[in-house]
N, C-alpha and C positions, 0 to 999 in steps of 0.2 A: 150661385155659390160665391160667398164673399169671404176672402182670406182663408179659404179652405173649410169654411163651415157650411153645412147644409142647413139652411134656415128652416125647412119644413120639419126635419127630424131633430134639429138642435145638436148635431154631432159633427165632428170633424170627419173629413173624407179620409180614406185609407192612404191615399197618396200624400196628403199633408202630414199625417201622423208619422209616416216613414221618414219624411224629410226632417221633421222636428226631432225624431228619435235619433237621427245621426248627429244632429247639432248639439244635443244636450251634453254628451261627454266633453265635447270641445269647449262649450260654454262654461261648464263646471271647472274644467282644468284651467281655463283662462282666469276665471274669478278667483280660484285658489291662489294662483301666482300673483295676481294683482293685489290680493290681500297681503301676501308676503312682501311685495314691493312697497305697499303703503306702510307696513310696520317697520321696514328697514330704511325708509326714506330719510329720517334724521341723520343717518350716517353721512349722507351726501353733504349735509349742511353742518358739519361738526364744529366749524369755527364760529358759528353764530351764537352759541351759548350752550346751556346745559342739555344733556341728553335725557329723554324720557326712558329711563332704564328698563322698566317693566315692558314697555312697548318693544324696545330693541331685543330684549331677551326672548320675548314671545316670537318675534319675527325670526330670530336666529334659530330657535327651536323648531318652528314650522318649516323653515328653509331646510334644516338638516333632515327632518322626517320626510318632507316631500321629495327632496333630492334622492334620498335613499330609496324611496318607493319608485321614483322615476327610473333610476338606474337598474333596480330589480326588474321592473316591467320591461325595460328596453333590452337588457342583456341576458337575464336569467330566466324569465318567465317561460319561454318556449322550451328551453332545455329541461327545466324542472317539470313541466307538464308532460314531457315525453317519458320521463322516468316514473311518473305517477307517485310522487312522494306522499308521505303522510302529512297531516296538518302541522304536526310538530316540526318536521323537517322544513316545511315551507316557511313557517314562522321564524325558525332559526336562521334560514337563509336571508329572509327579509331583515331580521335584526342585525345580521352581519353586514349587510349593505348599508344600513343606517349607521352602524358603528364605524364603518370605513369612511363614510362621508363626514361623520362627526370628527374623526381624527384629522382628516384633511382640512376641514373648516377650522378646527382648533389650532392646527399648525399655522394657517394663514392669519388667524386672529392674533396668535402669539407674535408672529413676525411684525404685523402692523402695530401692535402694542409696543413692541421694542423700538420700532421706528418713531412712534409718537413720543415715547419717553426721551429718546435721543434728541428729537426735534425740540421738545420742551426744555431740555437742559441747555441746548445751544441758544435758545432765546433768553434764558435767564443768566447765561454766563456774562461776566463783566467784560 
């Protein structure tokens, strides 16, 4: 058996399938957050030049959605499953979490924007 494959049958062993089955969600979650990090990376280098606006907006949008889903999964999923809600209630709860994250991110973005405007005015002041 080489790398979990049975050469005679051309299939993976049961043990290897279980091990890879546990790693798949972790790998997908990591790739999802790496994509968000890649899309938001120009924020780190804001002094070097122009922003790729569409890339940043997509990164912020994905960050808001993924964060809302993450908080929903961490804090509310077990409570909601115990009550056995309808699909409509479940989607409303998820939308509420995403909206809460959107408001928090919006407040932070507004604060940072105000600080950048004040900084820009101080640089242009004679």
